[in-house]
C-alpha positions, 0 to 999 in steps of 0.5 A: 581386810589382811591389815596386818599382812599389808603393815609388815609388808609394805613397810618392810619392802619400803627399807630396802635400799641400794642400787644398781641390781639386787643381790643376796646381801642386799636382799637378806634381811628384807627376805627374813622380815617378809617371812616374818610377816607371812608366818605372823600371817597364819600362812602354812610353813611350807607356803612360806618357804616355797614363796620365799625361796621363789622370790629369792631366785626372781629376785636375785641378780635382776638389773633394777629399770632406772624408773625403780628403786631397789624396793619397788623393783622387788615389790613387783616380784612379792606381787607375781608371786603372791598372784601365783600361790592365790591362783593368777586369775579368776575361776568362774562356775562352771554351770554348762550343763541340763538345768539344773544346774547343781552346786553343793555346798560343804562345810565345818558348822560356823563357816557361814554357809548357810547365808553364803548359799544366799549370797551365792543365789543373789550374785548369779540371780543378779550377776549371771541373770540367773534362776536360782533354786536353794535347798537344805538338806541339812537334817539335824538343825531345823534352824538351818532350813527355817535360816535358809527359807527366811534368806531365799525370802528376802533375796528372792530365791526359789525354795524348795522346802525339806524336813529334818525326818527326811534323807538328804538324798532323797530331798535334794533328789526331789528338789532336782525334779521340782527345779526342772518343772520350773525352769529353774537354772541353778539348785544350791544344796545346803549340807550339814555341818558340823564342829569337826571334822568326822568319818560319818559326816564325810560318807554321808556327803559323799553318797550325797555327792554320787547320787546328785553329781553336782556339777560344782562342789564348793567348800565354803571356810571362815578364813579367819581360822588361818592356815586351819582352813587350808588343812581342813579344806585339804580333808574335805578335798581327800574325800570329795572332788572339790572344785573350789573353796569360798572364802568367809569373813574376809573383812574379819580377818587382819591377817591373810592366812586363809586366803595365800595356804589354800590354793597351794595346800588343796590346788583348788581354786578360791573361787569367791571371797565372802567380804560382810555379814549382807547378802550382797557382801560375796565378789568373785576371788581375784588373785591380782586384785588381792596380792594388790590390798595386801602390797597396800596398793588397794584395788581400783577395778573392784572399787569402781565394779562396785560403785557401778553396781551399787551407786544409783546414778540417776540420784548422782545425775540428779545432784549434778544437773542441780549442782550444775545450775547453781542450786543449794546443795542441801541436807537431803542431799548429804542424806542420800550421799550418806545413805549410797555410802552405807549401801557400798558397805561403809567407809571400812569397805571403801576404805579398804579398797583405796591405794595408799591406805596403809600410809594412814595411820592405823589409830585414825583408821580405827576410829573410822567407824560405820556407825556414824554414818547411821548415826548421821544419816539418823540426825538428818531423818530427825529434821523437817522437811524444811529444816533439810532443805534449808538448813540455815533455820537449824538454831538452838531450839530446833538443833536441840529437838533435832537431837532428842528426835534422833537420841543422839547429842547436840554435838551431832546435830552440830557436827553433821551441820558442820559437815554440810557446810563443808559439802556446800561449798565444795559442791559450789567449787564444782559448779563452777567448773574449777576443779583446782579450787574443788581440789583445795576444797576436798583436802581443807573438808578432809582436815575439817572433819577431822578435828 
């Protein structure tokens, strides 16, 4: 996420030399490069111009603390301005009304609106402990109604049926009445999208908004459309009283222009950010955390929250007790670790939140392919229960049988066995309580896995 902008900004800010004080002359070239980095990231020109001027005003004449060099001092100023541009702090949904709280979702076709309805429903159900219902008012695409029904079933939301022959206002009013009878806390309404903004679309959604009076009206926008996302959001905001924005497909956005432009242009907060295709891949938008990611500082708070929410604590405790008792780390344990990583979005999602990942060469980062996780799990699943428990049994013929059973090459089987050996050695050091040994072992394992 935002890889190009991260690489450019962190590289530019590191070059700043000088001492004691930030001056017009020693930051001029750096600010010019920051400006180019933002424009390349498809940030809207008015945003870039205002951003650079505010950084310049904040930097010029500032004394550099002894603990910082000029580059680090400017990073602090840039980080503060990034946070301001994106909205200071996360703004939660306002659901304080007599239930059901109606949340209207608007946006263009292809932005991922229907999927985002399911993601938001799951988020509110699991994190806010709400009973959530969903309804589709998209009478132009019967497939959208069916898609929402399938997604609602998958994440256990209350689905209120609708038909393409009905009027959108009638559909939603009937769903609200049904939601009251079923004691639903939140009703999320999926509306029709178009391939572009048109008067007919706007008139229809204005009429729907006036009839159902939602407490939240959220604009769902594809982050990969860059500053166009901000311009589209403004057009919707001019027609509807938007309360916030949900930015989708941020995991595929290497630039970051939409995230940096929307709040400035619309005045409305980004409330959530979509970071993957699965229904759990929706995060509250925290400007301070995103600013840290953009500057290559990682996002440890989000990473810790994700581990706490998605990691299987019982399995982790069971493995810890097993290792402490001196028992061997077997291939069942390795499979559990790989499944946990897959559950948390794979290596790519975890790396995005780790500090200093921009220091890792881009060609190495590009080699991280989460399909490898699925292949590794398939190799272990192709083994017998006895082989998983006693990996030393796996020799020539067994290796060939395992490779054939999962459709992989012999070298894939050898690679997973080598990885297991490394992990096993590391766990032995851990069981002896020698943290220094364990850290040395981890470094050695990382080198070994890159070969």
